[in-house]
Each structure stands twice: as C-alpha cells, then as structure tokens.
C-alpha positions in Angstrom: 16.7 -70.4 -8.8 18.9 -68.1 -6.7 22.2 -66.9 -8.1 25.2 -68.2 -6.1 28.1 -66.7 -8.1 28.6 -64.1 -10.7 30.1 -65.2 -14.1 33.6 -64.1 -13.4 33.9 -65.7 -10.0 34.4 -69.5 -10.5 38.0 -70.9 -10.4 39.7 -74.3 -9.8 38.9 -74.1 -6.0 35.2 -74.3 -6.9 35.5 -77.7 -8.7 32.8 -80.0 -7.5 30.5 -77.3 -6.2 26.9 -77.0 -7.3 26.3 -73.4 -8.5 23.7 -71.2 -10.1 24.6 -68.5 -12.6 22.4 -65.9 -14.2 23.1 -63.7 -17.2 22.9 -63.3 -20.9 23.7 -65.9 -23.6 26.9 -64.4 -25.0 27.7 -67.2 -27.4 26.2 -70.7 -28.2 28.2 -73.4 -30.0 26.8 -76.8 -31.0 29.7 -79.3 -31.2 29.5 -83.0 -31.6 26.2 -83.5 -29.8 27.3 -81.1 -27.0 26.0 -77.6 -26.6 28.4 -75.0 -25.1 27.0 -71.7 -23.9 29.1 -68.8 -22.7 26.9 -67.1 -20.1 27.8 -63.4 -19.4 26.9 -61.0 -16.7 28.4 -57.6 -15.8 31.5 -59.2 -14.2 32.5 -61.6 -17.0 31.9 -64.9 -18.8 31.7 -68.6 -17.8 31.4 -71.6 -20.1 28.5 -73.9 -19.5 28.1 -77.3 -21.2 24.9 -79.2 -22.0 25.4 -82.9 -22.3 22.4 -84.8 -23.8 23.4 -88.0 -22.0 22.7 -86.3 -18.6 19.7 -84.1 -19.6 16.2 -84.6 -20.7 15.4 -84.2 -24.4 13.2 -81.2 -23.6 15.9 -79.4 -21.6 18.5 -80.1 -24.3 16.2 -78.9 -27.1 15.5 -75.8 -25.0 19.2 -75.1 -24.8 19.6 -75.6 -28.6 16.9 -73.0 -29.3 18.4 -70.2 -27.2 19.1 -67.0 -29.1 22.1 -64.7 -28.4 21.3 -62.3 -25.5 18.5 -64.3 -24.1 18.5 -64.0 -20.3 18.9 -67.4 -18.5 19.5 -69.0 -15.2 21.3 -72.3 -15.0 22.4 -74.7 -12.3 25.1 -77.3 -12.5 28.4 -78.6 -11.1 31.8 -77.0 -11.6 34.4 -79.2 -13.3 37.8 -78.8 -14.7 37.8 -78.4 -18.5 38.4 -81.8 -20.0 41.9 -82.7 -21.2 43.6 -80.3 -18.8 43.3 -77.7 -21.6 42.3 -74.4 -19.9 41.9 -71.3 -22.0 43.4 -67.9 -21.1 40.7 -66.3 -23.3 38.7 -65.6 -20.1 39.7 -65.6 -16.4 37.3 -68.5 -15.8 38.9 -70.6 -18.5 40.2 -73.3 -16.2 36.7 -74.6 -15.4 33.2 -75.1 -16.9 29.8 -75.7 -15.5 28.0 -79.0 -16.4 24.3 -77.9 -16.6 21.7 -79.8 -14.7 18.8 -77.3 -14.9 18.0 -74.3 -17.1 15.4 -71.6 -16.9 14.8 -69.0 -19.6 14.1 -65.8 -17.9 13.6 -63.8 -21.1 14.0 -65.1 -24.7 15.6 -62.3 -26.7 14.4 -61.2 -30.1 16.7 -61.3 -33.2 19.4 -58.7 -32.6 19.7 -55.7 -34.8 23.5 -56.2 -34.8 25.9 -58.7 -33.2 27.4 -57.8 -29.8 29.4 -60.8 -28.9 32.4 -59.6 -30.9 33.4 -56.0 -30.4 35.5 -55.8 -33.5 32.4 -56.7 -35.5 30.1 -54.4 -33.5 32.3 -51.4 -34.1 31.8 -51.8 -37.8 28.1 -51.2 -37.3 26.8 -47.7 -38.0 27.2 -45.7 -34.8 23.8 -44.3 -35.1 22.3 -47.8 -35.1 24.3 -48.6 -32.0 23.1 -45.4 -30.3 19.5 -46.3 -31.2 19.9 -49.6 -29.4 22.3 -48.2 -26.8 21.1 -50.7 -24.2 22.6 -53.5 -26.4 25.8 -51.6 -27.1 26.3 -51.1 -23.4 26.3 -54.9 -22.8 29.6 -55.2 -24.5 32.3 -55.8 -21.9 34.3 -52.9 -23.1 31.4 -50.5 -22.5 30.6 -52.0 -19.1 34.3 -51.6 -18.2 34.2 -47.9 -19.2 31.2 -47.3 -17.0 32.8 -49.3 -14.1 36.0 -47.2 -14.4 34.0 -44.0 -14.5 32.3 -45.0 -11.3 35.5 -45.8 -9.6 37.1 -42.6 -10.6 34.1 -40.6 -9.3 34.3 -42.4 -6.0 38.1 -41.9 -5.7 37.9 -38.2 -6.4 35.1 -37.8 -3.8 37.3 -39.6 -1.3 40.3 -37.4 -2.2 38.3 -34.1 -2.0 36.9 -35.2 1.4 40.4 -35.9 2.7 41.4 -32.4 1.6 38.6 -30.8 3.6 36.1 -30.0 0.8 32.3 -30.0 1.0 30.3 -31.3 -1.8 27.5 -28.8 -2.5 24.8 -29.0 -5.2 24.1 -25.8 -7.1 20.9 -25.0 -9.0 20.4 -26.3 -12.6 17.8 -23.6 -13.3 19.7 -20.3 -13.5 19.4 -17.0 -15.2 20.6 -16.3 -18.8 24.1 -14.9 -19.2 24.3 -14.4 -22.9 27.9 -13.2 -23.1 29.1 -16.8 -22.9 28.3 -19.8 -25.1 24.7 -20.3 -26.4 22.4 -21.5 -23.6 19.4 -23.8 -23.3 16.5 -21.7 -22.3 13.6 -22.9 -20.1 10.3 -20.9 -20.0 8.7 -20.4 -16.6 5.0 -21.0 -16.6 4.2 -18.8 -13.6 5.9 -15.7 -15.0 5.0 -15.3 -18.7 7.9 -14.0 -20.8 10.5 -15.0 -18.2 13.0 -17.8 -18.6 15.5 -19.8 -16.8 18.7 -21.0 -18.4 20.5 -24.2 -17.8 23.9 -23.4 -16.4 27.0 -23.6 -18.5 28.9 -23.9 -15.3 28.2 -23.2 -11.6 30.7 -20.3 -11.7 28.7 -17.6 -10.0 27.2 -19.9 -7.4 30.5 -21.3 -6.4 32.0 -17.8 -6.0 29.0 -16.9 -3.8 29.7 -20.0 -1.7 33.1 -18.6 -1.0 31.5 -15.4 0.2 29.2 -17.6 2.3 32.2 -19.0 4.1 32.2 -22.5 2.7 35.9 -22.1 1.9 36.4 -25.4 0.1 33.7 -26.5 -2.3 33.5 -29.2 -5.0 30.8 -30.8 -7.1 30.4 -33.3 -10.0 28.3 -30.7 -11.8 26.0 -31.2 -14.7 26.5 -28.4 -17.3 24.8 -27.5 -20.5 25.9 -25.7 -23.7 23.8 -25.3 -26.9 26.9 -25.6 -29.2 27.8 -27.6 -32.3 29.0 -31.0 -31.2 32.1 -33.0 -31.8 33.9 -36.0 -30.4 34.8 -34.4 -27.1 31.6 -32.2 -26.8 28.1 -33.0 -25.7 25.1 -30.6 -25.1 25.1 -31.9 -21.5 28.2 -32.9 -19.7 29.8 -33.4 -16.3 32.7 -31.4 -14.8 34.5 -31.6 -11.6 34.0 -28.2 -10.2 36.2 -26.8 -7.4 36.5 -23.5 -5.6 38.8 -22.6 -2.6 39.2 -19.5 -0.4 42.4 -17.9 0.9 44.6 -19.4 -1.8 47.1 -18.6 -4.6 47.7 -20.4 -7.9 50.2 -22.8 -6.4 47.5 -24.1 -4.0 45.4 -25.1 -7.0 48.3 -26.7 -8.8 49.2 -28.8 -5.8 45.6 -29.9 -5.2 45.0 -31.0 -8.9 48.4 -32.6 -9.3 47.7 -34.8 -6.2 44.3 -35.7 -7.5 45.5 -36.6 -11.0 48.4 -38.6 -9.6 45.9 -40.6 -7.5 43.5 -41.2 -10.3 46.1 -42.3 -12.8 47.4 -44.8 -10.3 43.9 -46.1 -9.7 42.9 -46.3 -13.4 46.2 -47.1 -15.2 48.6 -48.1 -12.4 50.9 -45.4 -13.6 52.9 -43.1 -11.2 52.9 -39.8 -12.9 55.7 -37.5 -11.8 54.9 -34.2 -10.0 55.1 -31.3 -10.0 54.0 -30.6 -13.5 55.8 -28.0 -15.7 54.4 -24.5 -15.6 54.8 -22.8 -19.0 53.5 -19.4 -20.0 51.0 -18.9 -22.8 53.6 -17.0 -24.8 56.1 -19.8 -24.5 53.7 -22.6 -25.5 52.5 -20.6 -28.5 56.1 -19.8 -29.5 57.2 -23.4 -29.2 54.2 -25.5 -30.2 51.7 -23.0 -31.8 48.8 -24.1 -29.6 47.7 -23.4 -26.0 47.2 -27.2 -25.3 50.4 -28.6 -26.7 51.2 -32.3 -27.2 54.8 -32.4 -25.9 55.3 -36.2 -26.5 57.0 -35.4 -29.8 59.3 -32.7 -31.0 58.8 -30.7 -34.2 58.8 -27.5 -32.2 58.5 -24.1 -33.9 61.6 -22.0 -34.4 61.8 -18.3 -35.0 63.9 -17.0 -37.9 62.8 -13.4 -37.9 66.3 -12.2 -37.1 68.0 -14.4 -39.7 65.6 -13.3 -42.5 65.3 -9.6 -41.8 67.6 -8.7 -44.7 66.8 -11.8 -46.9 66.6 -11.6 -50.7 63.4 -13.5 -50.3 61.1 -10.4 -50.0 58.1 -12.2 -48.5 60.2 -13.0 -45.4 62.2 -9.8 -45.1 59.1 -7.7 -45.9 57.2 -9.4 -43.2 59.9 -8.8 -40.6 60.2 -5.1 -41.7 56.5 -4.7 -41.1 56.9 -5.9 -37.5 55.9 -9.6 -38.2 57.7 -12.9 -37.7 59.1 -15.8 -39.7 58.8 -19.2 -38.1 59.5 -22.7 -39.3 59.2 -26.4 -38.3 61.0 -29.5 -39.4 58.7 -32.4 -40.2 61.5 -35.0 -40.0 61.2 -37.8 -42.5 58.2 -36.3 -44.3 59.9 -35.2 -47.5 57.9 -37.8 -49.3 54.6 -36.0 -48.6 52.3 -36.2 -51.6 51.0 -33.2 -53.5 47.6 -33.8 -51.9 49.1 -33.7 -48.4 51.0 -30.5 -49.2 47.8 -29.0 -50.5 46.0 -30.0 -47.3 48.7 -28.2 -45.3 48.3 -25.1 -47.5 44.5 -25.2 -46.9 45.2 -25.3 -43.2 47.4 -22.2 -43.5 45.0 -20.2 -45.7 42.1 -21.2 -43.5 43.8 -19.4 -40.7 44.5 -16.2 -42.8 47.8 -17.0 -44.5 48.3 -16.2 -48.2 50.1 -19.5 -48.8 52.6 -22.0 -47.3 56.3 -22.1 -48.2 58.0 -25.4 -47.9 61.3 -27.2 -48.7 61.8 -30.9 -49.3 65.3 -32.3 -48.6 65.9 -35.1 -51.0 69.0 -36.6 -52.6 71.1 -33.9 -50.9 69.1 -31.1 -52.5 66.7 -28.5 -51.1 63.8 -28.7 -53.4 61.7 -25.5 -53.4 61.1 -22.5 -55.5 62.2 -20.3 -52.6 65.5 -22.0 -51.8 67.4 -20.1 -54.5 66.7 -16.8 -52.7 68.4 -18.0 -49.5 72.0 -17.0 -48.7 74.5 -19.5 -47.3 74.2 -18.0 -43.8 70.4 -18.4 -43.9 70.7 -22.0 -45.0 73.3 -22.6 -42.3 71.0 -21.1 -39.7 68.1 -23.3 -40.9 70.2 -26.4 -40.9 71.6 -25.7 -37.4 68.4 -24.7 -35.6 66.1 -27.2 -37.3 68.7 -30.0 -37.4 67.9 -30.6 -41.1 68.8 -34.0 -42.6 68.0 -36.0 -45.7 64.3 -36.8 -46.0 63.1 -33.8 -44.0 60.3 -31.4 -44.8 60.7 -27.7 -43.8 57.5 -25.6 -43.5 57.4 -21.9 -43.0 54.9 -19.3 -41.7 55.5 -15.6 -42.2 52.9 -13.2 -40.8 52.6 -9.7 -39.5 50.7 -11.2 -36.5 52.9 -13.3 -34.2 50.0 -15.2 -32.8 48.6 -16.1 -36.3 52.1 -17.4 -37.4 52.3 -19.6 -34.4 48.7 -20.9 -34.8 49.3 -21.7 -38.5 52.4 -23.8 -37.8 50.8 -25.3 -34.7 47.9 -26.7 -36.7 50.3 -28.0 -39.4 52.5 -29.6 -36.8 49.6 -31.7 -35.6 48.7 -32.6 -39.2 52.2 -33.7 -39.9 52.3 -35.8 -36.7 49.3 -37.7 -37.8 50.9 -38.4 -41.2 54.1 -39.6 -39.5 52.1 -41.8 -37.1 50.3 -43.4 -40.1 53.6 -44.1 -41.7 55.0 -45.6 -38.6 57.7 -42.9 -38.3 56.3 -41.5 -35.1 55.5 -43.9 -32.3 54.2 -42.7 -29.0 53.8 -45.2 -26.1 50.2 -45.7 -25.0 51.3 -45.2 -21.3 53.1 -41.9 -21.9 51.3 -38.9 -20.3 52.9 -35.5 -20.5 51.2 -33.1 -18.1 51.8 -29.4 -17.9 50.2 -26.2 -16.7 49.7 -23.3 -19.2 49.8 -20.1 -17.2 49.9 -16.3 -17.7 47.2 -16.1 -20.4 46.3 -12.6 -21.7 43.4 -11.4 -19.5 41.8 -9.7 -22.5 41.5 -10.4 -26.2 40.4 -7.9 -28.9 37.6 -8.5 -31.5 38.4 -6.2 -34.4 35.0 -6.8 -36.1 33.1 -5.8 -33.0 35.7 -3.3 -32.0 35.6 -4.3 -28.4 37.6 -6.2 -25.7 36.3 -9.5 -24.4 37.5 -11.8 -21.6 40.0 -14.5 -22.7 38.6 -16.7 -19.9 35.7 -15.1 -18.2 35.1 -11.6 -16.6 35.6 -12.9 -13.0 39.3 -13.8 -13.7 41.7 -11.7 -11.6 44.5 -9.9 -13.3 48.1 -10.4 -12.2 48.5 -7.9 -9.3 51.3 -5.9 -10.9 49.3 -5.6 -14.2 46.2 -4.0 -12.6 47.4 -0.4 -13.4 47.4 -1.3 -17.1 43.8 -2.3 -17.2 42.3 0.9 -18.6 45.1 2.0 -21.0 46.8 -1.2 -22.1 44.5 -4.1 -21.5 46.4 -6.3 -24.1 49.4 -6.3 -21.8 47.5 -7.5 -18.7 48.1 -11.1 -17.7 45.3 -13.0 -16.1 45.7 -15.4 -13.2 44.2 -18.1 -15.4 45.6 -21.6 -15.8 44.9 -24.7 -17.9 45.9 -28.3 -17.1 47.0 -30.0 -20.3 48.0 -33.6 -21.1 49.0 -35.0 -24.5 47.5 -32.2 -26.4 44.2 -32.3 -24.5 42.9 -29.6 -22.2 41.6 -31.4 -19.1 40.4 -28.3 -17.5 41.0 -24.7 -16.6 40.4 -22.1 -13.9 41.6 -18.9 -12.4 42.1 -16.9 -9.3 39.0 -14.7 -9.1 38.4 -11.0 -8.6 37.2 -10.5 -5.1 37.4 -6.7 -4.9 34.2 -5.0 -6.1 36.1 -2.0 -7.5 38.3 -4.2 -9.7 35.3 -6.2 -10.9 33.4 -3.0 -11.7 36.4 -1.7 -13.7 36.5 -4.9 -15.8 32.8 -4.8 -16.5 32.3 -1.1 -17.2 35.6 0.4 -18.3 37.3 -2.5 -20.2 34.4 -4.7 -21.4 32.2 -1.6 -21.8 29.1 -3.4 -20.5 26.6 -0.7 -19.6 26.1 -0.1 -15.9 22.4 -1.1 -16.0 23.2 -4.3 -17.8 26.0 -5.1 -15.3 23.4 -4.6 -12.5 20.7 -6.8 -14.1 23.1 -9.6 -14.8 25.6 -9.6 -12.0 24.2 -7.2 -9.4 23.7 -9.9 -6.8 27.3 -10.9 -7.1 28.7 -7.4 -6.7 26.3 -6.9 -3.8 27.5 -10.1 -2.2 31.2 -9.0 -2.6 30.4 -5.8 -0.6 29.9 -7.9 2.5 33.4 -9.4 2.7 34.5 -11.7 -0.2 37.7 -13.6 0.6 40.5 -14.1 -2.0 39.5 -17.2 -3.8 40.0 -19.3 -7.0 39.0 -22.5 -8.6 39.1 -24.8 -11.5 36.8 -27.2 -13.5 38.0 -30.4 -15.0 36.0 -32.1 -17.9 35.1 -35.3 -16.2 33.9 -37.0 -19.4 37.1 -36.1 -21.2 39.2 -37.2 -18.2 37.5 -40.7 -18.2 37.7 -41.0 -22.0 41.5 -40.5 -21.8 41.9 -43.0 -19.0 39.8 -45.5 -21.0 41.9 -44.9 -24.1 38.8 -43.7 -26.0 38.9 -41.0 -28.7 35.3 -40.0 -28.0 33.5 -39.1 -24.8 30.4 -40.9 -26.2 32.2 -44.1 -25.2 32.2 -43.2 -21.5 28.7 -41.7 -21.3 25.8 -44.1 -20.7 23.3 -42.3 -23.0 25.1 -39.7 -25.2 23.6 -37.6 -27.9 24.6 -37.8 -31.6 26.6 -35.1 -33.4 23.3 -33.4 -34.1 22.3 -33.4 -30.5 19.7 -36.1 -30.8 19.0 -39.2 -28.6 18.1 -41.8 -31.1 17.1 -44.3 -28.5 14.3 -42.1 -27.0 13.8 -40.1 -30.3 14.4 -36.8 -28.5 14.1 -33.9 -28.8 10.5 -34.1 -29.7 7.4 -32.0 -30.1 5.2 -30.9 -27.2 1.4 -30.6 -27.0 -0.3 -27.4 -27.9 -1.8 -27.3 -24.4 1.8 -27.3 -23.0 2.7 -24.3 -25.1 -0.4 -22.5 -24.0 0.5 -23.1 -20.3 3.9 -21.6 -21.0 2.3 -18.6 -22.9 4.3 -19.6 -26.0 3.5 -19.7 -29.7 5.7 -21.2 -32.4 6.9 -19.4 -35.4 8.6 -22.2 -37.3 9.1 -21.5 -41.0 10.2 -25.1 -41.9 9.3 -28.0 -39.8 12.3 -30.0 -38.5 11.6 -33.7 -38.3 12.2 -35.4 -35.0 15.0 -38.1 -34.9 13.7 -41.2 -36.6 14.9 -44.7 -35.7 17.0 -46.4 -38.3 15.6 -49.3 -40.2 17.1 -52.7 -39.4 18.5 -53.7 -42.8 
C-alpha cells in the first residue's frame, strides 16, 4: 500500500474517493457488529469503519484483534458519516473511511500506560512516561509542542536573516571557566591531565566574532550547566544567542521586541504592543520585590519608612533609625488566610533572613493584630490611604536594615499570596495576557560578605554605564551595568548586556575590582584581551532561553514538555538509562582512575505495575 493522504486531510470534498491511510491505532470500538478504529498519524485522526458484510471473516477478525498503538495501513472509500451526524471532536468528523483492505505493519505490545486520553496519561507517574518517552511523544499535545517549537525556530531564523545576521556555530568543547556555574568536564585523551569543558554559553566566542568583523551573529546554541534541576532548568538546553557590533542598548531592545512580536503573532495570533516598558532594577525591586516581576496583578510594595520613623512600635522606628526600611503590601481579600498559610509566609520571611513577619487582618471593621495597638491614627490613615485598605484585606510588613532584603521578603510573599488568591478564584488572569518589560540599570557588582569580595552581577564582560566608570575602583556598589533582562509574566526570557570593548577597562574589572590575579586572568582570558588589542568594536548582545520561550507559548509550566528527550530532576535519562558506567579500558585511555567512596546506581527503569 502507498499512503495517499494523512489522517487530518480528508473532508467532505473527498467523499467517494478511494484512499489509503497509514498510522497508529488510536482507539478501537466494537459496536453492534461494526468495528470502528480511529487511525492517527502526526497530523490528526480519521475514523475508519469495518463492516463484516463487506469484508472477509479473516480481515474482520484481524481488525478485531488490533491492539492500541499498532501500526497499520488501510484502504477504503470515503463516505459521509451516516445520519448526517458529523462530530466536531476532530476536524475530519464529517467523514469516515469504509475499509476494504488492511495491513498490519507492526502489532504493538501491551502498553505500559494508556496514551489515547491525555487526561488519563497525565495521571501516570512522570518518570514512567519519561522511561517510555517515545510513547508519551505520540500524544497529539506533545507532537503539537514539537511542531510549534520547529515553527518558532524557523521563524526566528527567517527574522534574523532579514535583519542581516549570520548564523555561526561555535565550539561545544571549550576551556573551563570556573568562576561561573558548575561545568561538565571532558577529559582529553591526547593530553593527560587536560580537560575540555562544555560551554555554559558561547559568550567569549561571540565576542571574538565581533572582533573578527562578523558584526551580526546569532545561533540556536546548545549550552550545558551542571546545576540542580527544576521545572525550567535542564543540564543541557538551547538558547537563542545574539551579538551585534556598533550598537547601543536601544538597538537590542528594538531587535528583540520585533522578534517577540513576530513570534507571538505566529504562535498565539496575539499582537503584543511595543515598545516594552523599560524599568530600572531599583524600581522593580521597590515595587514588586523581584527582578522578574509579574505585573499582571497589583499588590505592589509600598514604603512606609517615613511614616514609621517615630512610631511607638519600636521594631519599625528602630529599623528606620538604623538606616533600614519598612515596607508593606495589601493582599486584598486574603484576611481569611489560615494559620498554616500565615506560618508558611513567616517561613518565607525567616528563610530570607527576617526575624519574623508582622501582619494585620481587616475583619468586621477591626484591625486584628498584636501590633495594631501601637499605631497612631496618622499611621493608620497613611496605611489605609496608600494601601487602599478595605474589609477582608491582609496587610503584611517587612522591616529590615537592608533595603534589598526587605524588598525580596515581600516580593516572595507577594507571589505566594497571588497563588492563594488564584486558588480561591479571587485573582483571575486571562491566559492571553502577556506583560512584557525590560529590567535595566542593574548594579554592575555585588558583594559577597562571606568571601569578602566583589563579584559580577551579570558577568565580567558587562560594560559599566559610561558616567559610572570613574567609580569602579572606589565605589563599585554605585556602578550601574549596561545589563538588561527581558521579562514577561514573571518569567525572565533572557538577558544580555553591552560588553566591555576597551582592554584597559576589562583589565581594571578583572584585576582591581574582582581581584583576580594577573596570571589567572592571563590563563583564562588572555586570548580575549589579546584579541581586543587589535581593534574591538563597541558591541553587545543577548541570549533568550529558547526552551523557556517555547514552553510559555505552549502554555506549559515545565520545559520538559517542549524538549523531545529531557532529563529528570536528578539529571537522568530514564529511557536510555544514562548516565552510565564506562569500561575500565576507556578510563585507562583517558589516564583516569576512579576514587568513588560509595557507588551510585545507574538509573533503573521502573517496573510496569
């Protein structure tokens, strides 16, 4: 048999035609002497009917013995469904194929879990679905995710080509740069004791491409990080990597806004408004308590340091006197929070360094809280006015000597309260609402009090804002970096920066601010500094998390749903049972010996029970 149509192609205009379909048995139903089989391929489903009055007993019996997911080919005539009763369950619901011939291409074994009903499949243990990933991928939802991922990749390549970019592949065997995230190390057989590292990003190569005169580079780059995993993180991932010469920050903003506008139109048929808001790091922390704010709902942070500087409540007034801040949020309608929920909020606060969490419930016209009795009428009036306090509200406070910590405490609690309100139906966010913004003017440097050293907030190649360069040596905390993040609905899609292109500034960052010894700078980055000596143009770039982007457009909470063969939360591939051991001879070839105190078992397949 030769396939004439795919399983989502037949419509009323094909009635009377003889067709051949090939695919998987999605569902078989025996009804009143007739057998109905939904045959499925990548494109969709068509109903086929086996009528014993028109078929040999052998063929009919063969059809009745078909298991789900067996691969078949069938030939028959297209007819309108009897009774003029089409179904809108599937696009081909107006017709059916009356089977004349059937060939079993591959009879499937009994399935470890059902896949013809996604609601049922999703109740199956995820590890079992990952072990049989090839079955899980047959679900139309998963195929559609991969289809959309492919379309987005094609569209962004077209867009980047139209903007004059060159797609250039950079090496995936690189050198170790241990000041970043933990790396995957690859031993090199020909040089005992020497190792490659899999790149965390093509950062240094793409900057050297700018020195090379490429001017506009992009790549769908494979990157690797040996970090603890979560829903939006995998040990290997894909990012859209971009670098441009002779630009300023606004050039990046314009490029990415145009790209995202185009992709959202393709994937969701939504026209997102541009330009996006540009909000400083200080403002987003002050208003939302997080540098990737979800602005689809209110509950913004308010500062009450001035109002409470002479308060009778000494925790607040003492904090302000010590140079700290008092901030508050109004979780509207959450006065009914349970004791357990309040304790969970307190744990969030103490986990971030707070001594506790002050709160007020507004119920039956009263402010219920041990601290309310300390507040003056003017303090209560200020709270009511700025927070728009009403019956049923829950007021939450953070008082801390560190402004940033106070912001972060309430920022985390704000998100927790939003989840509670959503669960209660008091906060509803439309599925097609996407609030984009740029977070800009991050601090160039952050200080680690335990290590007593400065470290780069982004990476050491980020250029400081020009007017802040004189502050680098004496006041690095005041230096703003030309770093920017693109954020939507509380998710950071990507980030980048204008880079340092002057060797002298880069040398100052390495040696005088980060205090990296000169010999170490030379061994790790000498080739970059050397390249910059021969004429590096002003340049900058950005990287977008491609997996995260596709997951958002598919409406998935996990990037595992948009990656064909993802790893588990422990970094294992259950389908291939990797990682695994290697032969002793392989270790000898690599001049390696193992010093493993406790043997770690390889990923074992789950039992089908």
